[in-house]
PASERO-358690 format. One record per residue (C-alpha): residue in three letters; residue number from 1; y, z, x. Coordinates in nm, 4 decimals, padded with zeros to 6 digits, always signed. Layout:
 rest  nr        Y        Z        X
  ALA NUM        Y        Z        X
...
END
This chain:
 rest  nr        Y        Z        X
  MET   1 +00.0200 -00.0005 -00.0055
  ASP   2 +00.3180 -00.0673 +00.1568
  ARG   3 +00.6417 +00.1266 +00.2130
  GLN   4 +00.8665 -00.0299 -00.1039
  LYS   5 +00.5660 +00.0316 -00.3428
  LEU   6 +00.5360 +00.3879 -00.2496
  LEU   7 +00.9440 +00.4580 -00.2812
  MET   8 +00.9111 +00.2994 -00.6272
  ILE   9 +00.6489 +00.5128 -00.7400
  PHE  10 +00.7975 +00.8569 -00.5967
  GLY  11 +01.1202 +00.7072 -00.7401
  GLY  12 +00.9534 +00.7123 -01.1138
  ALA  13 +00.8239 +01.0414 -01.0931
  ALA  14 +01.1471 +01.2040 -00.9964
  VAL  15 +01.3102 +01.0210 -01.2736
  ALA  16 +01.0685 +01.1187 -01.5339
  ALA  17 +01.0751 +01.4845 -01.3674
  ALA  18 +01.4428 +01.4548 -01.4061
  LEU  19 +01.4150 +01.3695 -01.8092
  LEU  20 +01.1700 +01.6174 -01.8672
  THR  21 +01.4014 +01.9221 -01.7125
  TRP  22 +01.6497 +01.7787 -01.8953
  PHE  23 +01.4950 +01.7849 -02.3095
  LEU  24 +01.3384 +02.1447 -02.1635
  TYR  25 +01.7022 +02.2869 -02.0512
  SER  26 +01.8512 +02.0980 -02.4138
  ALA  27 +01.5619 +02.2486 -02.6179
  THR  28 +01.5784 +02.6207 -02.5038
  VAL  29 +01.9242 +02.6940 -02.3483
  ALA  30 +02.2088 +02.4599 -02.4496
  PRO  31 +02.3399 +02.5301 -02.7617
  LYS  32 +02.2606 +02.3747 -03.1010
  LYS  33 +02.4608 +02.2008 -03.3138
  GLU  34 +02.4361 +02.3744 -03.6710
  LYS  35 +02.5661 +02.2823 -04.0341
  PHE  36 +02.8263 +02.5180 -04.1826
  VAL  37 +02.9315 +02.5247 -04.5759
  GLN  38 +03.2324 +02.7326 -04.7136
  VAL  39 +03.1224 +02.9100 -05.0128
  LEU  40 +03.3243 +03.1231 -05.2241
  ALA  41 +03.3160 +03.5271 -05.1814
  SER  42 +03.4588 +03.8048 -05.3188
  SER  43 +03.8344 +03.8934 -05.1711
  ALA  44 +03.7695 +04.2958 -05.2643
  SER  45 +03.5592 +04.4863 -05.3898
  LEU  46 +03.5043 +04.3958 -05.7749
  PRO  47 +03.3306 +04.6312 -06.0979
  ALA  48 +03.0944 +04.4650 -06.3498
  GLY  49 +03.2722 +04.3702 -06.6204
  THR  50 +03.6070 +04.1910 -06.3984
  ARG  51 +03.7149 +03.8341 -06.5534
  LEU  52 +03.7677 +03.6474 -06.1902
  GLN  53 +04.0766 +03.4797 -06.1378
  LYS  54 +04.1986 +03.2723 -05.8354
  ILE  55 +04.3197 +03.5954 -05.6522
  HIS  56 +03.9362 +03.7062 -05.6582
  PHE  57 +03.8213 +03.4418 -05.4128
  LYS  58 +03.8207 +03.3709 -05.0444
  LYS  59 +03.6426 +03.1326 -04.8788
  ILE  60 +03.3733 +03.2095 -04.6010
  THR  61 +03.2102 +02.9962 -04.3530
  ILE  62 +02.8241 +03.0339 -04.3445
  ALA  63 +02.5189 +02.8258 -04.1928
  GLU  64 +02.3741 +02.5786 -04.4275
  LYS  65 +02.0218 +02.7228 -04.3920
  ASP  66 +02.2141 +03.0883 -04.4606
  ALA  67 +02.3608 +03.0159 -04.7914
  PRO  68 +02.2210 +03.1641 -05.0902
  LEU  69 +02.0864 +02.9776 -05.3565
  GLY  70 +02.3413 +02.9595 -05.6593
  ALA  71 +02.6772 +03.0122 -05.4201
  LEU  72 +02.9987 +02.8881 -05.5860
  LEU  73 +03.1495 +02.6015 -05.3756
  ASP  74 +03.4484 +02.5681 -05.5768
  GLU  75 +03.6753 +02.7791 -05.7699
  LYS  76 +03.6851 +02.5678 -06.0973
  SER  77 +03.3370 +02.7185 -06.1365
  GLY  78 +03.4507 +03.0906 -06.1232
  ILE  79 +03.7785 +03.1112 -06.2967
  ASP  80 +03.7289 +03.3211 -06.6094
  ARG  81 +03.3598 +03.4143 -06.5777
  THR  82 +03.3009 +03.7854 -06.6333
  LEU  83 +03.0799 +03.9318 -06.3286
  LEU  84 +02.7555 +04.1004 -06.4749
  TYR  85 +02.7073 +04.2963 -06.1432
  PRO  86 +02.9661 +04.4697 -05.9141
  LEU  87 +03.0434 +04.2756 -05.5970
  THR  88 +03.1422 +04.3900 -05.2533
  LEU  89 +03.4307 +04.2733 -05.0521
  ASN  90 +03.3339 +03.9199 -04.8500
  GLU  91 +03.0218 +03.9288 -05.0493
  PRO  92 +02.9125 +03.5793 -05.1614
  ILE  93 +02.9819 +03.4885 -05.5449
  LEU  94 +02.6693 +03.3483 -05.7116
  SER  95 +02.6518 +03.1971 -06.0272
  THR  96 +02.3780 +03.4136 -06.1213
  ARG  97 +02.5654 +03.7269 -06.1469
  LEU  98 +02.8076 +03.5978 -06.3465
  SER  99 +02.8185 +03.5250 -06.7527
  SER 100 +02.7609 +03.1687 -06.8563
  VAL 101 +03.0548 +02.9306 -06.8912
  SER 102 +02.9563 +02.8876 -07.2782
  GLY 103 +02.8367 +03.2380 -07.3151
  ALA 104 +03.0376 +03.5461 -07.4383
  ASP 105 +03.2413 +03.6915 -07.1837
  GLY 106 +03.2956 +04.0322 -07.0830
  VAL 107 +03.0929 +04.3624 -07.1476
  ALA 108 +02.9255 +04.1898 -07.4140
  SER 109 +02.7690 +03.9609 -07.1473
  MET 110 +02.5575 +04.2652 -06.9943
  ILE 111 +02.4221 +04.3451 -07.2982
  GLU 112 +02.0303 +04.2629 -07.2683
  ILE 113 +01.8584 +04.0234 -07.5114
  GLY 114 +01.7277 +04.2492 -07.8298
  LYS 115 +01.9379 +04.5431 -07.7470
  ARG 116 +02.2437 +04.6369 -07.9219
  ALA 117 +02.5346 +04.8690 -07.7575
  VAL 118 +02.6347 +05.1376 -07.9882
  ALA 119 +02.9173 +05.3951 -07.9078
  VAL 120 +02.8837 +05.8001 -07.9940
  SER 121 +03.1286 +06.0152 -07.9258
  VAL 122 +03.0684 +06.3583 -07.7195
  ASN 123 +03.2627 +06.5966 -07.5391
  ASP 124 +03.2114 +06.7447 -07.1480
  ALA 125 +03.0087 +07.0275 -07.2917
  ALA 126 +02.7889 +06.7679 -07.4998
  SER 127 +02.7129 +06.5239 -07.2424
  ALA 128 +02.6057 +06.7223 -06.9506
  SER 129 +02.9796 +06.8492 -06.8354
  GLY 130 +03.0728 +06.5240 -06.7618
  LEU 131 +02.8182 +06.4628 -06.5586
  ILE 132 +02.6997 +06.1424 -06.7821
  GLN 133 +02.8156 +05.8024 -06.6462
  ALA 134 +02.7451 +05.4352 -06.6913
  ARG 135 +02.3963 +05.3186 -06.6500
  SER 136 +02.2394 +05.6904 -06.6572
  HIS 137 +01.9439 +05.7329 -06.8329
  VAL 138 +01.9459 +06.0225 -07.1530
  ASP 139 +01.8187 +06.1710 -07.4312
  VAL 140 +02.0020 +06.1945 -07.7938
  LEU 141 +01.9576 +06.5163 -07.9584
  PHE 142 +02.0802 +06.5719 -08.3109
  THR 143 +02.1626 +06.9062 -08.4566
  LYS 144 +02.1851 +06.9137 -08.8159
  PRO 145 +02.4379 +07.2097 -08.9298
  GLY 146 +02.3640 +07.4839 -09.2016
  SER 147 +02.2738 +07.8389 -09.2060
  MET 148 +01.9375 +08.0067 -08.9735
  LEU 149 +01.7166 +07.8848 -09.2234
  GLU 150 +01.8555 +07.4890 -09.2308
  ALA 151 +01.9430 +07.4643 -08.8824
  VAL 152 +01.7411 +07.2279 -08.7084
  THR 153 +01.7693 +07.0527 -08.3285
  THR 154 +01.5433 +06.6860 -08.2918
  THR 155 +01.5396 +06.4572 -08.0086
  VAL 156 +01.5508 +06.1458 -08.1835
  LEU 157 +01.6206 +05.8827 -07.8791
  GLU 158 +01.4355 +05.9377 -07.5507
  ASP 159 +01.5483 +05.7102 -07.2315
  VAL 160 +01.8236 +05.5731 -07.3840
  VAL 161 +02.0673 +05.3446 -07.0878
  VAL 162 +02.4147 +05.4329 -07.0910
  LEU 163 +02.6024 +05.0933 -07.0785
  SER 164 +02.9555 +05.2255 -07.0473
  VAL 165 +03.1725 +05.5847 -07.0411
  GLY 166 +03.5032 +05.4911 -07.2235
  ARG 167 +03.5746 +05.1669 -07.1208
  SER 168 +03.4409 +05.2481 -06.7743
  VAL 169 +03.1363 +05.0138 -06.6853
  GLU 170 +03.0785 +05.1298 -06.3393
  PRO 171 +02.9427 +05.4510 -06.2084
  ALA 172 +03.2341 +05.6607 -06.0632
  GLY 173 +03.2787 +05.6183 -05.6778
  SER 174 +03.0859 +05.3088 -05.6497
  ALA 175 +03.3896 +05.0694 -05.7226
  PRO 176 +03.7430 +05.0567 -05.8252
  ALA 177 +03.8353 +05.1771 -06.1629
  ALA 178 +03.8504 +04.8844 -06.4265
  THR 179 +03.8518 +04.8151 -06.8111
  ALA 180 +03.5988 +04.6190 -06.9776
  GLY 181 +03.7789 +04.3201 -06.9770
  GLY 182 +04.0353 +04.3679 -06.6423
  GLY 183 +04.0601 +04.2619 -06.3204
  GLY 184 +03.9683 +04.4363 -05.9989
  GLY 185 +04.2076 +04.6592 -05.7919
  SER 186 +04.1940 +04.8194 -05.4821
  ALA 187 +04.2960 +05.1554 -05.5877
  ALA 188 +04.0392 +05.4514 -05.5701
  PRO 189 +03.8564 +05.5619 -05.8566
  ALA 190 +03.9619 +05.8730 -06.0368
  PRO 191 +03.7282 +06.1517 -06.0057
  VAL 192 +03.5246 +06.2906 -06.2662
  VAL 193 +03.7536 +06.5672 -06.4565
  ASN 194 +03.5960 +06.8290 -06.7135
  SER 195 +03.8643 +06.8050 -06.9353
  GLY 196 +03.6349 +06.9311 -07.3080
  GLN 197 +03.8167 +06.6110 -07.5135
  SER 198 +03.5691 +06.3809 -07.6929
  ARG 199 +03.5102 +06.0706 -07.5528
  ALA 200 +03.2874 +05.7644 -07.6322
  VAL 201 +02.9446 +05.6857 -07.5237
  THR 202 +02.7977 +05.3298 -07.5619
  LEU 203 +02.4287 +05.3247 -07.5087
  LEU 204 +02.1987 +05.0605 -07.5280
  VAL 205 +01.9273 +05.0772 -07.7668
  SER 206 +01.7122 +04.8447 -07.9820
  PRO 207 +01.8175 +04.7494 -08.3565
  GLU 208 +01.5973 +05.0018 -08.4893
  GLN 209 +01.7391 +05.2856 -08.2999
  SER 210 +02.0616 +05.1514 -08.3740
  ARG 211 +02.0170 +05.2629 -08.7175
  VAL 212 +01.8883 +05.6117 -08.6701
  LEU 213 +02.1680 +05.6822 -08.4319
  GLU 214 +02.4228 +05.5605 -08.6807
  LEU 215 +02.2982 +05.7738 -08.9652
  ALA 216 +02.2380 +06.1064 -08.6840
  LYS 217 +02.5928 +06.0739 -08.5489
  ASN 218 +02.7251 +06.0445 -08.9178
  GLN 219 +02.4743 +06.3161 -09.0687
  GLY 220 +02.5214 +06.5953 -08.7832
  ARG 221 +02.6721 +06.6566 -08.4297
  ILE 222 +02.4968 +06.4465 -08.1100
  SER 223 +02.4189 +06.5721 -07.7825
  LEU 224 +02.3174 +06.3937 -07.4541
  ALA 225 +02.0497 +06.5241 -07.2161
  LEU 226 +02.0779 +06.3895 -06.8893
  ARG 227 +01.7341 +06.2762 -06.6954
  ASN 228 +01.6022 +06.1069 -06.3823
  PRO 229 +01.6228 +05.7227 -06.4416
  LYS 230 +01.2862 +05.7270 -06.2455
  ASP 231 +01.1273 +05.9624 -06.5152
  GLU 232 +00.9740 +05.7265 -06.7719
  SER 233 +00.7863 +05.9936 -06.9990
  ARG 234 +00.7665 +06.0140 -07.3418
  SER 235 +00.6851 +06.2857 -07.6184
  ASP 236 +00.3198 +06.1509 -07.7605
  SER 237 +00.3557 +06.3411 -08.0800
  ALA 238 +00.4123 +06.0979 -08.3588
  GLU 239 +00.6885 +06.2908 -08.5049
  PRO 240 +01.0124 +06.3316 -08.2623
  PRO 241 +00.9790 +06.6910 -08.1204
  SER 242 +01.2527 +06.9529 -08.2999
  VAL 243 +01.3374 +07.3143 -08.2951
  THR 244 +01.4752 +07.5110 -08.5408
  ALA 245 +01.6075 +07.8902 -08.5332
  GLU 246 +01.2508 +08.0492 -08.5301
  SER 247 +01.1913 +07.9305 -08.2044
  ILE 248 +01.5310 +08.1133 -08.0414
  ASP 249 +01.5247 +08.4415 -08.2915
  PRO 250 +01.1592 +08.4565 -08.4555
  GLY 251 +01.3092 +08.7502 -08.6964
  GLY 252 +01.5864 +08.5886 -08.7814
  ALA 253 +01.4511 +08.3936 -09.0905
  TYR 254 +01.3221 +08.7092 -09.2317
  ARG 255 +01.6769 +08.9116 -09.1766
  SER 256 +01.8527 +08.6197 -09.3464
  GLN 257 +01.5686 +08.6168 -09.6501
  ARG 258 +01.6555 +08.9939 -09.6369
  LEU 259 +02.0392 +08.9671 -09.6531
  LYS 260 +01.9946 +08.6959 -09.8988
  MET 261 +01.7756 +08.9102 -10.1534
  GLN 262 +02.0331 +09.2238 -10.0626
  ALA 263 +02.3100 +09.0167 -10.1741
  GLN 264 +02.1508 +08.9129 -10.5009
  ASN 265 +02.0595 +09.2260 -10.5951
  ARG 266 +02.4429 +09.3419 -10.5195
  SER 267 +02.5468 +09.0780 -10.7904
  ARG 268 +02.3279 +09.2132 -11.0693
  PRO 269 +02.4569 +09.4877 -11.2958
  PRO 270 +02.4371 +09.8580 -11.2447
  GLY 271 +02.0464 +09.9768 -11.2572
  GLY 272 +01.9136 +09.6339 -11.1679
  VAL 273 +01.8978 +09.5634 -11.5291
  PRO 274 +01.9799 +09.2624 -11.6582
  ASN 275 +02.2347 +09.2145 -11.9858
  LEU 276 +02.0302 +09.1076 -12.2248
  ARG 277 +02.2983 +09.1258 -12.4385
  ASP 278 +02.4485 +08.8003 -12.2443
  ASP 279 +02.3203 +08.4932 -12.3432
  LYS 280 +02.3466 +08.3277 -12.0251
  ALA 281 +02.1269 +08.6332 -11.8712
  TRP 282 +01.8683 +08.5723 -12.1239
  ALA 283 +01.8515 +08.2267 -12.0661
  ASN 284 +01.7807 +08.2702 -11.7342
  LEU 285 +01.5208 +08.5915 -11.7809
  ILE 286 +01.3234 +08.3674 -12.0234
  GLY 287 +01.3758 +08.0111 -11.7828
  ALA 288 +01.5621 +07.8284 -12.1083
  ASP 289 +01.8405 +07.6321 -12.0880
  PHE 290 +02.2088 +07.8100 -12.1245
  ASP 291 +02.4193 +07.5455 -12.3404
  PRO 292 +02.7522 +07.7541 -12.3437
  THR 293 +02.8847 +07.4865 -12.6199
  LYS 294 +02.6601 +07.6102 -12.8590
  PRO 295 +02.7774 +07.8767 -13.1292
  VAL 296 +02.6412 +08.2187 -13.0865
  ALA 297 +02.5482 +08.3982 -13.3962
  ALA 298 +02.7356 +08.7327 -13.4620
  PRO 299 +02.5415 +09.0457 -13.3931
  LYS 300 +02.4259 +09.2346 -13.7603
  PRO 301 +02.5811 +09.5816 -13.7619
  VAL 302 +02.3642 +09.8873 -13.7409
  GLU 303 +02.3830 +10.1146 -14.0234
  LYS 304 +02.4228 +10.4748 -13.9197
  LYS 305 +02.1690 +10.7273 -14.0480
  ASP 306 +02.2772 +11.1218 -14.1082
  PRO 307 +02.0738 +11.3275 -13.9238
  PRO 308 +01.8013 +11.5094 -14.1809
  LYS 309 +01.9698 +11.8668 -14.2614
  PRO 310 +01.8134 +12.1928 -14.1535
  ARG 311 +01.5559 +12.3569 -14.4060
  PHE 312 +01.5589 +12.6871 -14.2929
  VAL 313 +01.8888 +12.8765 -14.0862
  VAL 314 +01.7425 +13.2111 -13.9409
  ASP 315 +02.0053 +13.4748 -13.8262
  VAL 316 +01.9207 +13.6399 -13.4413
  PHE 317 +02.0995 +13.9245 -13.3193
  ARG 318 +02.0313 +14.0061 -12.9725
  GLY 319 +02.2438 +14.3163 -12.9259
  ASP 320 +02.6284 +14.1945 -12.9622
  LYS 321 +02.5318 +13.8556 -12.9463
  HIS 322 +02.4487 +13.6442 -13.2711
  VAL 323 +02.2747 +13.3198 -13.3015
  GLN 324 +02.1753 +13.1158 -13.5752
  GLU 325 +01.8509 +12.9186 -13.4975
  THR 326 +01.7268 +12.6368 -13.7590
  PHE 327 +01.4021 +12.5065 -13.8241
  GLN 328 +01.2424 +12.1837 -14.0273
  GLU 329 +00.9274 +12.1471 -14.1868
END
């Protein structure tokens, strides 16, 4: 083999080695060129129920492969739509977290299909001292007023989700406070204050439960019992669990009945015998109906008879005393 061919072989091998080294370097060390896209993100922390406007949007650039599915790319597709879930600062806005374009806006979009939102009025003492917030799980207690013999407390609903407290649909401290249809803000949420005043708590219930709740809040007093959201236990009894005065005061029923009987006895005439000459008292005694419009027959006069005259009179002298004694046959 002559020298020229040998040089050509070595030259080709050197070129191939250089090309292979360049390809390996570009594949491992050299920076890769990726495609980036601009998506809409929130310009501030926004609570659920916020109606989005232009000031709520900002554009961020992310890698195309990292872009979440359903991310909004232009402002027109998000304006006037309502947040169904809260957003944090710089979080991409997804169409799945917004109300539909043609559907109901506001808090109504947060109601699950097949559920109803019903508001009840409670104060802090009847709502776990104000600790109940949006998204809490509660039991609904109904108390029927009345005397000790009539009063009863019943658990009418169990494991009910709270949609909102007042007009706030976010738990305190999770996001800036906002009303159901208002815009977002950056102000810090107000702390929960035990004011003692009544406020509306909106519960998510089924249509049948909404009828039970409406009847209960119009017939007595409603209280809410806070429960652990992971506690899914329910009462196994067919009838709702209830408590009467006998449970907290076993002797109360007996004392109430005794006081009632004593009051009835005090209302009777002296001696405990009803006045039989009173038509109403007589009707009550024999179980007949008393008609006050019915004329009352005048009582017949009672003839007075003179006492029989004595037949024998005997004078009795005892010392200086003189006594007459009478005897009859």
